[in-house]
C-alpha angles and dihedrals in degrees: 000000000000097000123078096193142012117249097242093046098063106119137173087270086072095057109128093013129116114244138174119214130181131197151096127310111250093183142336125219120194112203097172108261090016130061123190122198126187107214119200135199131158091284098054143269136314129186120239122201123207116189116195092205093054103039115008096178094055089043092055092050090049090050090064096046121111137184116304095014110144113237141182110203129183120194150119124286116235141163113270114265093207136041119335116237104225092189093061127076089220094035095123094050141063140179118241099217121229099170134011131190123194105216095177138004120219136214115234102280118239090242136017115268099235138132120272092011114195092203116132108280094227091058091049091049092050088057095033092151087063093041089054089060090068109108095229093052092044087052090055092052092046089051089052088053090050092050091049091050093051089046094056092044094051097047093043090053089051095054100263121148118215107229123178116222126202123281091199107059145146117289109249128170108262104154102272134066115275127234103233127211117198118228117231093193094048103039116213094020129103142207119215126220109237119264084195136339089251101132096039094049089052089051087052087060091051087050089058102247089132098197119039130178134171137173090225135190112228132187133205126174098217138122114285133233138169093289100035134078128179088237118037142163124248130192095221126194141170132182134194129220092020141119129212094278092059093052093047091049092055091045097051092041087057092050092050092050093044098050092046096049099037101037107011089241122142114222110199114228142252095045118230118261134209127182115233089251092053093047093052095045094047102034107012090235139084088218102045127179100228096182088100136033124230090128122182120260128199122229096168092117091054095042101045094085100027124117094246102098093197088065101035092044093054091053092045089053091057097262131101147238115237138163149186127226114222097204111220090358102119093095096054098033096070122170089266092053091046089052088056091049089049091057089048090051091051089051089058092050106269119130092226147313128264121200147183121206119194111195133158087271091059141264121325113199115158092197097045092106088069093052134072117236089252093053093049091049091048090053092049091049093048089051093050086233127178137162111305095032130121117204123198124198134195122192125186142148088237118064090204089067093046094049095041093049098046092042090057094042091051092063095039093051091045089056092046091051092043091235110192114256113180135167133003117304110193123180143157124242112204141177098040119187110267094215133036125202111241110211094195097050093033092225144093116272131186115264090204138032113295094255095065112117122231120230109272093239090054097057094095090059097054094098098018106051118358092186089070096052115108126188135230085240131129140182130203112221129194121189093331097316125107107237102172142013131191148142148193107266134232113250100161106100093209093052090046090053090051090051093050091050092050090050090056097255117138117219088255093050092046092051093047092052103034106011096118089059099041090045089054089054088063089068099059120295119196120221106267146166140170146152145230122237117202105234095192093052091043092056091044093053095043090054093044093239127152100206125065090206089070091068099038114083097215108014133180123238127233095285090053094251129126110229096201099056094023094231139194091058140168120272130209125277088240091059091050092049091053089055095043091240128141124191112230112205116218115241114243 
């Protein structure tokens, strides 16, 4: 190591001492006989002083230095002779340079290497190696490292063994599209990249390892968005001889430890819990942001016999009429804004949006002519309405539409009204439905992977009434984002066979897809369960960021390409021949 110290770690204790620092030039300032250079590494900046009258050779080298040159500088630490920079950790100090070596010259970068750059993201991603020099982005990656370190320490201290699982594996149905890898040695066959280590971690339980964890790379070939990448990292864990309470205790203990060590934030335990049903009825979402109110309220009992057919018809069809009260929102939620919200509601699936605005001029309710005075008053009372409020209603024969629409509007309206959202609100969502009705296929489908266990009291309903079956499944939610998902697994071969049958898998199909796991269960499988925590999303939420790409060193963009290396890319005909693959060009 040539350096003795990092730039940002020079302190008053170094005054009068010789040090050697290395890094990149942030900027150079020529003041005649004096040249000042701000040198940057991953710890911060330090000012270098080159005095022509003291060391002409070093001064002449410094004179030719430009931004992003790579330097090694040896000198003596001193207090600054000029103004102190209060915004800089080393702002009261400088290094009086004795020698300087230019290790590398640099072209003028396509954008300035500064914090919070407003340069076009595509340009920054094309030159990601330069983008990663920015202090704020480096800080994100260093926080990710810190979180990973705390993670390994915590699980090691709690008896978990880190076990690597294969990257090349058998393609099994797990909910998303697989990335496939052709085999050269076995022509016409394919490996899949893992969507999760699910099957292998369960096999680790059968193997007797008892407590498994892995910081695992996972891959899903699906459309991207701000909080999704085709390849992502999961903090994966599995435990034997446990029930749900044991898994949740380990999970929230980890969160408490992580937030305290990484951010200095205390997370009170135990974490709050909501069942799926409670979450949907109160927030319209199974990943609610509970840092603010604006909870849903139900007026179906009032609306079922009213003269407004939109309301009464929804209740008659088996649905409901529910609303949210945007307290103090009447001024900002003008008719024009409500029209925009109505279009958004229609985009989600609602037929429209009803509203009441209560201003100083009075109450505006477009459907009031269909209501009696008593019915209108009952609705206002149920909503907790008062002057200044705006109330939004959704009515539909399907509660899924009502909940989904109001859940989305709740967060949109909160943003429009700049509702205060502070801190970190972690909670568990439990008792998820086991099955979900698929409108397109006109059948029940599993909401989770096929090894999730139903609640014991729901077993009689498996064949009789799938809508009543709830799962031993749980999610961890932070500020409206799903961080983790897990379940207690099925280990009873008979119950597993029933589940495969209900999911439309014949015994032959089930054995073809999952036989190596179900066969293993014939040799003594302990009761087990676990979960996967999304590391990328966790870092993003802890840092209060909106874009997952800001915490991934080399991310993909929305079309799943990487702008820097320009992948995916074409390969040679020879490579394709070796794999027995031919590219079929689509006809125009």
